[in-house]
C-alpha positions in Angstrom: -12.1 -40.6 28.9 -12.6 -44.1 29.6 -14.6 -45.4 32.1 -12.8 -48.8 33.1 -16.1 -50.0 35.1 -18.4 -49.8 32.6 -16.0 -50.3 29.5 -17.0 -47.8 27.4 -15.8 -44.8 25.6 -18.2 -41.9 25.5 -18.6 -40.0 21.9 -19.0 -36.0 22.8 -20.5 -35.7 19.2 -23.9 -34.7 20.8 -24.4 -31.8 22.8 -27.9 -33.6 24.7 -26.4 -36.9 25.7 -23.2 -38.8 25.6 -23.2 -42.0 23.4 -20.8 -45.2 24.1 -18.1 -46.2 21.0 -18.2 -49.6 22.7 -21.2 -51.9 23.2 -21.7 -53.3 26.5 -22.6 -56.9 27.4 -26.0 -55.8 28.3 -26.7 -53.8 24.7 -25.2 -57.1 22.8 -28.0 -59.5 21.2 -28.7 -62.8 23.6 -28.2 -64.9 20.4 -24.6 -63.3 19.9 -21.7 -64.3 22.0 -21.4 -62.1 25.3 -18.5 -60.1 24.3 -17.5 -56.1 24.0 -18.3 -55.5 20.3 -17.3 -52.2 18.8 -20.1 -50.3 17.3 -18.2 -48.7 13.7 -21.1 -46.5 13.1 -20.0 -44.3 16.4 -16.0 -44.5 16.1 -14.5 -41.4 16.9 -10.9 -40.7 16.8 -8.7 -38.5 19.6 -8.4 -35.9 17.0 -11.9 -35.6 16.0 -12.6 -35.1 19.6 -10.2 -32.7 20.1 -11.1 -30.6 17.4 -14.6 -30.9 18.4 -14.0 -29.7 21.8 -12.3 -26.6 20.6 -14.7 -26.1 17.9 -17.6 -25.9 20.5 -15.3 -23.7 23.0 -14.8 -21.2 19.7 -16.5 -18.0 20.3 -19.5 -17.5 17.8 -18.0 -16.0 14.3 -18.3 -11.8 14.5 -21.3 -10.8 11.9 -20.2 -7.4 10.5 -22.8 -4.8 9.6 -22.7 -1.8 7.2 -21.4 1.3 8.3 -24.4 3.7 9.1 -23.1 6.9 7.3 -25.1 10.2 9.0 -23.9 12.6 6.7 -25.3 13.8 3.7 -24.5 12.5 -0.2 -26.2 13.1 -3.4 -26.3 9.6 -3.9 -26.4 5.9 -2.0 -22.5 4.6 -1.0 -20.9 1.9 -2.3 -20.2 -1.2 0.2 -17.4 -2.8 1.1 -17.9 -5.2 -1.7 -18.7 -3.0 -4.2 -15.9 -0.7 -3.5 -13.7 -4.0 -3.7 -14.9 -4.9 -7.6 -15.1 -0.9 -8.9 -11.7 -0.8 -7.9 -10.0 -4.1 -9.2 -11.9 -4.0 -12.4 -9.6 -2.2 -14.0 -6.7 -2.4 -16.7 -4.0 -2.8 -14.3 -1.8 -4.5 -16.3 -1.0 -1.0 -18.3 -0.3 0.6 -15.1 2.4 -2.5 -14.2 4.1 -2.2 -17.5 4.4 1.8 -17.2 5.7 1.4 -14.1 8.4 -0.8 -15.3 9.3 1.6 -18.0 10.1 3.7 -14.9 12.4 1.3 -13.1 13.9 0.5 -15.9 15.0 4.2 -17.0 13.1 4.0 -20.8 10.5 6.6 -20.0 10.8 9.9 -17.3 8.0 10.8 -15.1 7.6 14.6 -15.6 8.3 14.2 -19.4 5.5 11.6 -19.7 2.7 13.4 -18.2 4.3 16.7 -19.3 3.7 16.1 -22.9 0.0 15.3 -22.0 -3.0 17.8 -21.7 -3.3 17.7 -18.5 -2.8 19.5 -15.0 1.1 18.4 -14.8 4.3 20.5 -14.0 6.7 19.7 -17.0 8.7 23.4 -16.5 12.6 21.6 -16.4 12.6 21.2 -12.7 12.3 17.5 -12.9 16.4 17.2 -13.5 16.5 18.9 -10.4 14.7 16.5 -7.7 17.4 14.2 -7.1 19.7 17.0 -6.2 17.1 18.8 -4.2 15.4 16.5 -2.6 18.0 14.0 -1.6 21.6 15.7 -2.0 21.4 19.4 -0.7 21.3 18.9 2.7 23.4 15.2 3.0 26.2 17.3 1.0 25.9 20.3 4.0 26.6 17.8 6.5 30.5 17.0 6.6 31.8 13.6 6.7 32.6 12.9 10.1 36.3 12.8 10.1 37.4 9.3 10.8 39.8 10.3 14.0 40.0 6.5 14.5 40.9 3.2 12.4 37.6 2.1 13.9 35.2 4.4 12.4 32.8 3.2 10.3 31.7 4.2 6.9 27.5 4.5 5.8 26.6 4.3 2.5 23.1 6.0 1.2 21.8 3.9 -1.7 18.7 4.9 -3.9 17.0 1.9 -5.4 13.9 1.7 -7.8 12.1 -1.5 -8.3 9.2 -3.2 -9.9 6.3 -4.0 -7.2 4.7 -6.4 -8.8 8.2 -8.7 -9.2 8.4 -8.4 -5.5 6.9 -9.4 -2.2 7.2 -6.4 -0.9 10.2 -4.2 0.6 10.5 -6.5 4.2 12.8 -9.5 4.6 10.3 -12.6 4.9 11.3 -16.1 5.0 10.9 -18.0 1.7 9.9 -14.7 -0.1 11.3 -12.8 -2.9 11.8 -9.6 -1.2 13.6 -6.3 -2.2 15.3 -6.2 1.1 16.5 -9.8 0.8 18.2 -9.4 -2.3 19.7 -5.9 -0.9 21.3 -7.7 2.1 22.1 -10.6 0.1 24.1 -8.2 -2.6 25.9 -6.1 0.2 27.5 -9.4 2.0 31.0 -8.6 0.0 31.1 -5.0 1.5 30.7 -5.6 5.6 33.6 -6.2 7.6 35.8 -9.4 8.2 34.7 -9.5 11.8 31.0 -9.4 11.1 31.3 -12.0 8.3 33.4 -14.5 10.2 31.0 -14.4 13.3 28.4 -15.1 10.8 30.1 -18.3 9.4 30.9 -19.4 12.8 26.9 -19.3 13.3 26.6 -21.2 10.1 24.0 -17.8 9.0 24.7 -16.6 5.4 26.9 -13.9 5.1 24.9 -10.7 4.5 24.6 -7.6 5.0 22.0 -5.1 6.9 20.1 -2.1 5.4 17.6 0.4 7.3 15.1 1.8 5.1 12.9 5.2 4.6 9.9 3.1 4.6 8.5 -0.5 4.0 6.2 -0.9 1.0 3.7 -3.6 0.6 3.4 -6.5 -1.8 2.8 -4.9 -5.6 3.6 -1.2 -4.4 6.4 0.1 -6.5 9.0 2.7 -5.6 11.1 5.1 -8.0 13.3 6.1 -5.8 13.4 4.2 -2.2 16.3 5.2 -0.1 17.9 2.7 2.2 21.8 2.6 4.1 24.0 0.1 5.6 27.5 1.1 7.5 30.7 -0.8 7.5 34.4 -1.0 8.9 35.7 -1.4 5.9 37.3 1.6 4.0 38.1 0.1 0.2 34.9 -0.4 -0.4 33.8 2.0 -3.9 29.9 3.0 -4.6 30.6 1.9 -8.1 31.2 -1.7 -6.9 28.1 -1.9 -4.7 26.1 -0.5 -7.0 26.9 -3.2 -9.7 26.7 -5.8 -6.9 23.1 -4.7 -6.5 21.8 -4.5 -10.2 23.2 -7.8 -10.7 20.7 -9.2 -8.6 17.5 -8.6 -10.7 18.0 -7.1 -13.8 15.2 -5.0 -14.9 13.4 -5.4 -11.5 15.8 -3.8 -9.4 18.1 -0.9 -10.5 20.2 1.2 -8.2 19.6 4.8 -8.9 22.9 6.2 -7.0 25.3 5.0 -4.1 27.3 8.0 -2.2 29.1 7.8 1.3 26.9 10.2 4.0 27.4 11.4 7.6 26.9 8.4 10.2 24.1 10.8 11.8 22.2 10.1 9.0 18.9 7.2 9.2 16.9 7.1 5.7 13.4 6.9 8.2 14.2 9.5 11.0 16.0 12.1 9.0 13.4 12.3 6.4 11.1 14.9 6.5 8.6 14.3 3.6 7.5 11.0 1.6 5.9 11.2 -2.0 3.4 9.0 -3.6 2.0 8.3 -6.8 -0.9 6.5 -7.3 -2.2 6.1 -11.2 -5.8 4.7 -11.5 -7.4 3.5 -14.8 -10.0 5.1 -16.2 -13.1 3.7 -18.3 -15.3 5.6 -20.7 -18.1 6.1 -18.4 -15.8 8.0 -15.7 -16.3 12.0 -16.0 -13.6 13.9 -17.4 -11.4 17.2 -17.3 -11.7 19.9 -19.2 -10.4 23.5 -19.0 -12.2 26.8 -19.6 -10.6 30.0 -21.2 -9.5 31.0 -17.7 -7.3 27.7 -17.6 -9.5 26.4 -14.5 -10.7 22.8 -14.5 -14.4 22.2 -15.3 -16.5 18.8 -15.2 -17.8 16.9 -18.6 -21.2 16.4 -17.3 -22.4 16.1 -21.4 -20.8 12.5 -21.8 -22.8 10.9 -18.8 -26.1 12.9 -19.5 -27.8 9.4 -20.9 -25.6 7.2 -19.1 -28.1 4.3 -18.0 -26.2 4.0 -14.3 -28.1 6.9 -13.1 -25.5 9.6 -12.4 -26.8 11.8 -14.8 -30.0 11.5 -13.6 -32.7 13.5 -11.1 -31.5 13.1 -7.2 -34.8 12.3 -6.5 -35.0 9.2 -8.9 -31.6 8.1 -8.2 -32.3 7.6 -4.3 -35.9 6.1 -4.8 -34.7 3.6 -7.2 -32.3 2.6 -5.0 -29.4 2.3 -7.5 -25.5 3.2 -7.1 -23.6 5.1 -9.6 -21.0 3.4 -11.7 -18.9 6.5 -12.3 -16.9 9.3 -10.7 -15.8 12.7 -11.4 -12.1 13.3 -11.2 -12.2 16.6 -10.1 -14.6 15.8 -7.4 -11.7 13.8 -5.9 -9.2 16.3 -6.6 -11.7 18.6 -4.5 -12.0 16.0 -1.6 -8.3 15.9 -1.4 -7.8 19.9 -1.3 -9.5 19.7 2.0 -6.8 17.8 3.7 -4.0 19.8 2.8 -2.1 21.9 5.2 -3.7 20.6 8.2 -2.3 18.0 11.0 -5.1 15.3 11.4 -5.6 11.8 12.7 -6.1 9.4 9.7 -6.6 6.3 11.8 -9.5 5.1 10.4 -7.6 5.7 7.0 -5.0 3.1 8.5 -5.1 -0.7 8.3 -3.0 -3.5 9.9 -2.0 -1.4 13.1 -1.4 -2.5 16.7 -4.0 -0.8 19.1 -1.7 1.3 20.7 -1.4 3.3 17.3 -5.3 4.0 17.1 -5.2 7.2 19.3 -3.3 9.8 19.7 -0.1 11.6 18.1 1.3 8.3 16.7 -1.6 8.4 14.2 -1.4 12.1 13.5 0.0 13.1 9.7 0.4 16.4 8.0 -0.5 16.3 4.3 1.9 18.8 2.2 0.0 18.1 -0.8 -2.3 16.5 -2.2 -4.5 16.4 -5.4 -5.9 14.7 -8.2 -5.8 14.8 -12.1 -6.4 13.3 -15.3 -4.0 12.5 -18.1 -2.8 9.4 -20.6 -0.3 6.9 -20.0 2.6 7.1 -22.9 2.2 4.9 -25.9 4.6 3.4 -28.0 2.3 4.2 -31.2 1.0 6.9 -32.6 -2.5 6.2 -30.9 -3.4 7.7 -27.5 -2.3 6.2 -24.2 -4.8 4.6 -21.5 -6.9 7.5 -19.6 -5.8 7.5 -16.1 -6.3 9.4 -13.0 -3.0 10.4 -10.9 -3.1 11.5 -7.3 -0.2 12.9 -5.8 0.2 12.6 -1.8 3.2 14.6 0.1 3.0 13.7 3.7 5.8 14.3 6.7 4.3 10.6 7.3 2.0 7.8 6.2 0.3 5.3 8.4 0.0 1.5 7.1 -1.9 1.1 3.7 -3.0 4.9 3.8 -2.6 6.3 1.1 -4.4 3.1 -0.7 -7.6 3.3 2.0 -7.3 7.3 1.1 -7.4 6.6 -2.8 -10.6 4.2 -2.5 -12.4 6.5 0.0 -12.1 9.6 -2.3 -13.2 7.4 -5.0 -16.4 6.1 -3.2 -17.3 9.7 -1.6 -16.8 11.5 -5.1 -18.9 8.8 -6.7 -21.8 9.2 -4.0 -21.4 13.1 -4.5 -20.6 14.0 -0.7 -19.5 17.1 0.2 -16.1 18.8 0.2 -15.3 18.1 3.5 -16.9 14.5 3.3 -13.2 13.1 4.1 -12.4 15.0 7.3 -15.8 13.9 9.1 -14.5 10.4 8.5 -11.6 11.2 10.6 -14.2 11.4 13.5 -15.7 8.1 12.7 -16.1 5.0 15.1 -15.4 1.8 13.0 -13.2 2.0 10.6 -15.6 0.2 7.9 -16.3 3.9 7.7 -13.7 3.9 5.4 -13.4 2.0 2.2 -11.5 -1.4 1.8 -7.9 -0.6 0.5 -7.2 0.5 -3.3 -5.0 -2.5 -5.3 -1.2 -1.8 -4.5 -0.7 -1.9 -8.3 -1.4 1.8 -8.8 0.7 2.8 -5.9 4.4 4.4 -6.3 7.1 5.6 -3.9 8.2 8.7 -6.2 10.8 10.0 -3.4 11.6 10.6 0.0 12.8 14.4 0.9 15.5 15.3 3.4 15.1 19.2 3.0 11.9 21.1 3.6 8.9 20.5 1.3 8.8 22.5 -1.6 5.4 22.5 -3.6 7.5 23.1 -7.3 8.8 19.4 -7.1 5.0 18.3 -7.2 4.0 16.8 -10.3 0.1 17.7 -10.1 -0.3 21.0 -9.4 -3.3 23.8 -10.6 -3.3 25.5 -13.9 -3.6 28.9 -12.7 -0.4 28.7 -11.0 1.2 26.9 -13.6 2.2 30.4 -15.4 3.4 31.9 -12.2 6.1 29.0 -12.0 7.5 29.6 -15.4 
């Protein structure tokens, strides 16, 4: 960097030539003293030189182009920004308030939707869902006989939490996470040897829980399943429940605590997961009506004179270059139903996954149930609640952010008037930009986790023509 022979410090700010930071004797004015003088205009600190050097080595920023869809559709598709704005410009506070009431137990999911005129099952089986989906198999597996005084005890804990109040499930330093609160609350129930070991290492005395599936920041859980084990025999389920409930009243609530077999694992023992996404609808979004046969038909009458162009002629829409500002709930339901009963690779609908998981069986999921319907959120007064679209998904497993991407993409394809197999065709895309950005986490909730074979009777969204058969 320094050249002692010429007494110069080179400035690398120019790509074409080097400029000295010090002026040599030959560069000074003849009437000035023949001394080395510092040029203040060219002075650069070493940190600036290093930063400049790193910027020159940094590869050029990659420009992303809009994905070129080849499959036909009636209208122009939204790009990533338009899809993001359409999803986020909604009254999400009303959905968050409803989820808060569900967590606190002031309202019931099936009762709230069952009282409305929509495609929600309300035949009294909601009270049996916890026993059906979580308890039956666990009770079938007898608790291990403790032949040794060192045999450990495993506790299964079902918790509900409000997603907007936490930074997700996974424990992270400096963040308010559900796992962090749960592990802190069960510190008094671990065995003394482990507690002493933590004290010797100057670590907080906390437990360690295993969960059925981690939820992102903002995602609500109505029945998350986790477990922990201990060698203490004097722990009581009621004490564990009270300890967890005291951590965040109104935001975190225990549904049940039970002693289970040590072979139980919340994640590996699960056979299916059920998610519910509530999407607020605007006055422009097409609603659903039922005919005399109980079948769903689209309500196009309210959109015939819309200025957004959805009710106009197809050729006029394409020629004008306008894009739709609304979508049909029934069309979303038709798109999602094509995914039922199929083992497909959802790598195009995943986000933030490792490269090793982008291909092959790790990305394959089997959807048991995928439906959408329109209903209204319950209102405290006598007025009608907010119109919402409910999307219910049940699968053996879900990839990271898969539900939110699937919801956003299905709405985008429904607005564009794509064919019914549009989502299946996107499975063969070569770039994840083919799918829409993830929908907001505010509308997503983990309803429950099942440890028995899936039974469609537990689903909230059903076809009306089949509801008479269930009663």
